[in-house]
C-alpha positions as CSV (number, residue, x, y, z in Angstrom):
1,X,11.9,3.5,31.2
2,X,13.0,1.8,34.4
3,X,16.1,4.1,34.4
4,X,13.8,7.1,34.0
5,X,11.8,6.2,37.0
6,X,14.9,5.8,39.0
7,X,16.3,9.1,38.0
8,X,13.0,10.8,38.4
9,X,12.5,9.6,41.8
10,X,9.3,7.8,41.1
11,X,6.5,7.3,38.5
12,X,5.6,11.0,37.9
13,X,9.2,12.0,37.9
14,X,10.0,9.3,35.3
15,X,7.0,10.3,33.2
16,X,8.1,14.0,33.3
17,X,11.6,12.9,32.2
18,X,10.2,10.9,29.3
19,X,8.0,13.7,28.1
20,X,11.0,16.1,28.3
21,X,13.1,13.5,26.4
22,X,10.3,13.3,23.6
23,X,10.0,17.1,23.5
24,X,13.7,17.4,23.1
25,X,13.8,14.9,20.2
26,X,10.8,16.6,18.4
27,X,12.3,20.1,18.8
28,X,15.8,19.0,17.7
29,X,14.3,17.1,14.7
30,X,12.1,20.0,13.5
31,X,15.1,22.4,13.7
32,X,17.2,20.0,11.7
33,X,14.2,19.6,9.1
34,X,14.2,23.4,8.7
35,X,17.9,23.5,7.7
36,X,17.6,20.3,5.6
37,X,14.7,22.0,3.8
38,X,17.0,25.0,3.0
39,X,19.7,22.5,2.0
40,X,17.2,20.8,-0.4
41,X,16.5,24.1,-2.1
42,X,20.1,25.1,-2.2
43,X,21.0,21.8,-3.9
44,X,18.1,22.1,-6.4
45,X,19.2,25.8,-7.1
46,X,23.0,24.8,-7.5
47,X,22.0,22.1,-10.1
48,X,20.0,24.7,-12.1
49,X,22.8,27.3,-11.7
50,X,20.8,29.5,-9.4
51,X,21.6,30.9,-5.9
52,X,18.5,29.7,-4.1
53,X,17.3,31.3,-0.9
54,X,20.0,33.8,0.2
55,X,18.2,37.0,1.4
56,X,16.6,36.1,4.8
57,X,19.4,35.9,7.3
58,X,23.1,35.3,6.6
59,X,23.3,33.1,3.4
60,X,19.5,32.6,3.6
61,X,19.8,30.4,6.7
62,X,16.6,31.9,8.2
63,X,14.5,31.3,5.1
64,X,12.7,28.2,6.5
65,X,11.7,30.1,9.7
66,X,10.4,33.0,7.7
67,X,8.3,30.5,5.8
68,X,7.1,29.0,9.0
69,X,5.9,32.5,10.2
70,X,4.2,33.2,6.8
71,X,2.3,29.9,6.9
72,X,1.2,30.2,10.6
73,X,-0.1,33.8,10.1
74,X,-2.0,33.1,6.9
75,X,-5.8,32.5,7.0
76,X,-7.0,28.8,7.1
77,X,-9.3,28.4,4.2
78,X,-11.8,25.5,4.3
79,X,-13.7,24.8,1.0
80,X,-17.5,25.2,1.6
81,X,-18.4,21.6,0.7
82,X,-15.5,19.9,2.6
83,X,-16.0,17.7,5.6
84,X,-14.3,20.2,8.0
85,X,-13.5,17.8,10.8
86,X,-11.7,15.3,8.4
87,X,-10.2,18.1,6.5
88,X,-8.5,19.5,9.6
89,X,-7.7,16.1,11.1
90,X,-5.9,14.7,8.0
91,X,-2.7,17.0,8.2
92,X,-2.5,16.4,12.0
93,X,-2.5,12.6,11.5
94,X,0.2,12.9,8.7
95,X,2.4,14.9,10.9
96,X,1.8,13.0,14.1
97,X,2.4,9.6,12.5
98,X,5.6,10.9,10.9
99,X,7.0,12.1,14.2
100,X,6.1,8.9,16.2
101,X,8.0,6.7,13.9
102,X,11.2,8.3,15.4
103,X,10.4,6.8,18.7
104,X,12.3,3.6,18.0
105,X,15.2,5.1,16.0
106,X,18.5,4.8,17.8
107,X,20.5,7.9,16.9
108,X,23.6,7.0,19.1
109,X,24.6,4.2,21.5
110,X,21.9,4.1,24.1
111,X,20.0,7.3,22.7
112,X,16.6,6.1,21.8
113,X,13.2,6.9,23.1
114,X,11.8,3.4,23.1
115,X,14.3,0.5,22.7
116,X,11.7,-1.9,21.6
117,X,12.6,-5.6,20.8
118,X,10.0,-5.3,18.0
119,X,11.1,-1.8,16.8
120,X,10.9,-2.8,13.1
121,X,7.4,-4.1,13.5
122,X,6.4,-0.7,15.1
123,X,7.8,1.1,12.1
124,X,5.9,-1.2,9.7
125,X,2.7,-0.4,11.5
126,X,3.3,3.4,11.7
127,X,4.2,3.6,8.1
128,X,1.1,1.7,7.0
129,X,-1.0,4.1,8.9
130,X,0.6,7.0,7.2
131,X,-1.4,6.6,4.2
132,X,-4.7,7.4,6.0
133,X,-3.8,11.1,6.4
134,X,-3.4,11.5,2.6
135,X,-6.6,9.5,1.8
136,X,-8.6,11.6,4.3
137,X,-7.1,14.9,3.0
138,X,-8.0,14.0,-0.7
139,X,-11.4,12.8,0.2
140,X,-12.5,15.6,2.6
141,X,-11.6,18.2,0.2
142,X,-14.8,17.4,-1.9
143,X,-13.0,17.9,-5.2
144,X,-11.9,15.5,-7.9
145,X,-8.4,16.5,-8.2
146,X,-7.5,16.0,-4.5
147,X,-9.4,12.8,-4.5
148,X,-7.5,11.4,-7.5
149,X,-4.1,12.6,-6.0
150,X,-5.1,10.8,-2.7
151,X,-5.8,7.5,-4.5
152,X,-2.6,7.7,-6.5
153,X,-0.7,8.3,-3.3
154,X,-2.4,5.4,-1.7
155,X,-1.6,3.0,-4.4
156,X,1.9,4.2,-4.7
157,X,2.7,3.9,-0.9
158,X,1.2,0.4,-0.8
159,X,3.1,-0.8,-3.9
160,X,6.4,0.2,-2.5
161,X,5.9,-0.7,1.2
162,X,5.8,-4.3,0.1
163,X,9.3,-4.0,-1.4
164,X,10.6,-2.1,1.5
165,X,9.2,-4.8,3.7
166,X,11.0,-7.6,1.9
167,X,14.2,-5.5,2.0
168,X,14.0,-5.2,5.7
169,X,13.2,-8.8,6.2
170,X,16.4,-9.7,4.4
171,X,18.4,-7.5,6.8
172,X,16.6,-9.0,9.8
173,X,17.5,-12.5,8.6
174,X,21.2,-11.6,8.7
175,X,20.9,-10.0,12.2
176,X,18.5,-12.5,13.9
177,X,16.6,-9.7,15.8
178,X,13.8,-7.0,15.3
179,X,15.6,-4.5,17.5
180,X,17.3,-1.6,15.6
181,X,19.9,-1.2,18.0
182,X,20.9,-4.9,17.5
183,X,20.8,-4.2,13.8
184,X,23.4,-1.5,14.2
185,X,25.5,-3.4,16.7
186,X,25.7,-6.3,14.1
187,X,27.5,-4.0,11.7
188,X,30.3,-2.9,14.2
189,X,33.9,-3.2,13.2
190,X,34.2,-1.2,10.0
191,X,32.8,-0.7,6.6
192,X,33.5,-4.3,5.6
193,X,31.0,-5.3,8.2
194,X,28.1,-3.0,7.2
195,X,25.3,-4.9,5.4
196,X,25.6,-3.0,2.2
197,X,29.2,-4.1,1.8
198,X,29.8,-7.2,3.9
199,X,31.2,-10.2,1.9
200,X,29.8,-12.4,0.6
201,X,26.3,-11.0,1.0
202,X,27.3,-7.8,-0.8
203,X,26.0,-9.3,-4.1
204,X,22.5,-9.4,-2.6
205,X,22.5,-6.8,0.0
206,X,23.9,-3.9,-2.1
207,X,21.1,-4.3,-4.7
208,X,18.7,-4.5,-1.7
209,X,20.1,-1.1,-0.6
210,X,19.4,0.3,-4.0
211,X,15.9,-1.0,-4.1
212,X,15.3,0.4,-0.6
213,X,16.6,3.8,-1.7
214,X,14.4,3.9,-4.7
215,X,11.4,2.5,-2.8
216,X,11.9,5.3,0.0
217,X,11.6,7.9,-2.8
218,X,8.2,6.5,-3.9
219,X,7.1,5.9,-0.4
220,X,7.7,9.6,0.5
221,X,6.3,11.0,-2.8
222,X,9.7,12.3,-3.7
223,X,10.6,13.0,-7.2
224,X,10.8,11.3,-9.6
225,X,7.9,9.5,-8.1
226,X,5.8,12.5,-7.0
227,X,2.9,11.5,-9.2
228,X,0.2,12.3,-6.4
229,X,1.4,16.0,-7.0
230,X,1.9,15.9,-10.9
231,X,0.9,19.5,-11.7
232,X,0.2,18.7,-15.4
233,X,-2.3,16.1,-14.5
234,X,-3.8,16.7,-11.0
235,X,-3.2,20.4,-10.2
236,X,-0.7,19.6,-7.2
237,X,-2.5,16.5,-5.9
238,X,-4.3,15.7,-2.7
239,X,-3.3,19.0,-0.8
240,X,-4.4,21.4,-3.6
241,X,-7.3,22.7,-1.4
242,X,-5.1,23.2,1.7
243,X,-3.5,26.5,2.7
244,X,-1.8,28.0,5.8
245,X,-1.0,25.7,8.8
246,X,-2.7,22.5,7.5
247,X,-0.7,22.7,4.3
248,X,2.5,23.2,6.4
249,X,1.7,20.2,8.5
250,X,1.4,18.1,5.4
251,X,4.8,19.4,4.1
252,X,6.6,19.1,7.5
253,X,5.2,15.4,7.8
254,X,6.5,14.7,4.3
255,X,10.1,15.9,5.2
256,X,10.1,14.1,8.4
257,X,9.3,10.9,6.7
258,X,12.0,11.6,4.2
259,X,14.6,12.2,6.9
260,X,13.2,8.9,8.7
261,X,13.9,7.0,5.5
262,X,17.5,8.4,5.3
263,X,17.9,7.3,9.0
264,X,16.7,3.9,8.1
265,X,19.1,3.5,5.2
266,X,21.8,4.6,7.7
267,X,20.8,2.0,10.2
268,X,20.1,-1.0,8.0
269,X,22.9,-0.8,5.5
270,X,25.5,1.7,6.5
271,X,26.5,0.9,10.1
272,X,24.3,3.5,12.0
273,X,26.7,5.4,14.4
274,X,29.7,3.2,13.7
275,X,32.7,4.7,11.9
276,X,33.8,3.4,8.4
277,X,37.1,2.5,10.0
278,X,37.4,1.8,13.7
279,X,39.5,4.2,15.7
280,X,41.9,2.6,18.0
281,X,42.1,3.7,21.8
282,X,38.6,5.3,21.8
283,X,37.3,2.6,24.3
284,X,38.8,4.5,27.2
285,X,36.9,7.7,26.5
286,X,33.9,8.7,28.7
287,X,30.6,7.0,27.6
288,X,28.8,10.4,27.0
289,X,31.7,11.5,24.6
290,X,31.4,8.2,22.6
291,X,27.6,8.7,22.3
292,X,28.2,12.4,21.1
293,X,30.6,11.0,18.5
294,X,28.2,8.3,17.4
295,X,25.3,10.9,17.1
296,X,27.7,13.0,14.9
297,X,28.5,10.1,12.6
298,X,24.8,9.1,12.4
299,X,23.9,12.7,11.5
300,X,26.4,13.0,8.7
301,X,25.4,9.7,7.2
302,X,21.7,10.7,7.3
303,X,22.5,14.0,5.8
304,X,24.5,12.3,3.0
305,X,21.5,10.2,2.1
306,X,19.3,13.4,2.3
307,X,21.8,14.9,-0.3
308,X,21.2,12.0,-2.6
309,X,17.4,12.5,-2.3
310,X,17.9,16.2,-3.3
311,X,20.1,15.3,-6.3
312,X,17.5,12.7,-7.5
313,X,14.9,15.4,-7.2
314,X,17.0,17.9,-9.2
315,X,18.3,15.6,-12.1
316,X,15.8,12.7,-12.6
317,X,12.8,13.2,-14.8
318,X,9.4,12.3,-13.5
319,X,8.2,8.7,-14.2
320,X,4.7,8.0,-15.7
321,X,2.2,6.4,-13.4
322,X,2.2,3.1,-15.3
323,X,6.0,3.1,-15.2
324,X,6.0,3.7,-11.4
325,X,3.6,0.7,-10.8
326,X,5.4,-1.7,-13.2
327,X,8.8,-0.8,-11.3
328,X,7.2,-1.6,-8.0
329,X,5.1,-4.7,-8.7
330,X,7.0,-6.3,-11.6
331,X,10.7,-5.6,-10.7
332,X,11.2,-4.7,-7.1
333,X,8.8,-7.1,-5.6
334,X,10.1,-10.2,-7.3
335,X,13.6,-9.1,-6.8
336,X,13.3,-8.5,-3.2
337,X,11.4,-11.8,-2.7
338,X,14.2,-13.8,-4.4
339,X,16.7,-11.8,-2.2
340,X,14.9,-12.9,1.0
341,X,15.1,-16.7,-0.2
342,X,18.8,-16.3,-1.0
343,X,19.6,-14.6,2.3
344,X,17.6,-17.1,4.3
345,X,19.3,-20.1,2.5
346,X,22.8,-18.4,3.3
347,X,21.9,-17.9,6.9
348,X,20.7,-21.5,7.3
349,X,23.8,-22.9,5.6
350,X,26.0,-20.8,7.7
351,X,24.3,-21.9,10.9
352,X,24.4,-25.4,10.0
353,X,28.0,-25.4,9.0
354,X,28.8,-23.7,12.3
355,X,26.7,-26.2,14.3
356,X,28.5,-29.1,12.3
357,X,32.0,-27.7,13.1
358,X,31.0,-27.2,16.8
359,X,29.8,-30.9,16.9
360,X,33.1,-32.3,15.5
361,X,35.2,-30.2,17.8
362,X,33.1,-31.6,20.7
363,X,33.4,-35.1,19.4
364,X,37.2,-34.8,19.2
365,X,37.4,-33.3,22.8
366,X,35.2,-36.2,24.0
367,X,37.5,-38.8,22.4
368,X,40.6,-37.1,23.9
369,X,39.2,-37.0,27.3
370,X,38.2,-40.8,26.9
371,X,41.8,-41.7,26.3
């Protein structure tokens, strides 16, 4: 922020540059969401041996923008018995909270809106608040089906946030920092340094990666864990009474959260913007070119995880609600808690051994100097 004040020539210029930076991130993110949504539909269609969207624009590339125009132009219908203020506020809160989570995501070296030292705590807080939009939408509709869908979603998100929290704690113990840029920089040097593959912690951290991936599916109401929207039981869940722009905001917020989880998988376990194999001689390149290369690597990794999300949606059957709760509370929670204990013990042992080695070297140096 101090650099922005310097570049902007003062406080107001710095604030203007900060606003432009935020708008640029939001616009680029929403455009990427539009094409990722099309990609999601194409993957689902390919698995089912269909073509998917292919009419609007070349190869169907403009389908998401046509859907946007359709939703914006449709009439906003509010149920007669609904609490109108809360009914309209719920999708706004959902979309806003999904977007502000990106403020601390470093997409490339030095490319982050707010490089907070407690960036992970910030994400915890934002993700915890996200459930309020869904609860408000389900309650304000004044219908039992949206209300039950909202309750399901709240219970589901809370269940899997606990597991996600312990998984992130295990990563933070290895890094020793709550800053996401430090988490990425700790994995520099190649794929063998990434937290999901680094030896000897691979035996703990790779299962933690799998738990985080599955918990991210449940956290974002993604199949096979889309129980709040189970059509056979709840008639599409908490947003069944929504139409037009409010419904669009719910869906965009959900997809922004999905991409955020894909970005977190990239940052925490797959080296962020670092290449799998270091390329020699790139240190002499201009800084802006290195940042662009890092951004490209980050986007490719995030798109890969989104592809995995799409494949799971297409091929894995839906869980029952009791299976979902059992998986979260009886399997993932104890496993992630044990992993935190193991990683903490490993980090403590490693630091103690390094301190002991340093003490022995210092003692020998002192003895040599005494001679």
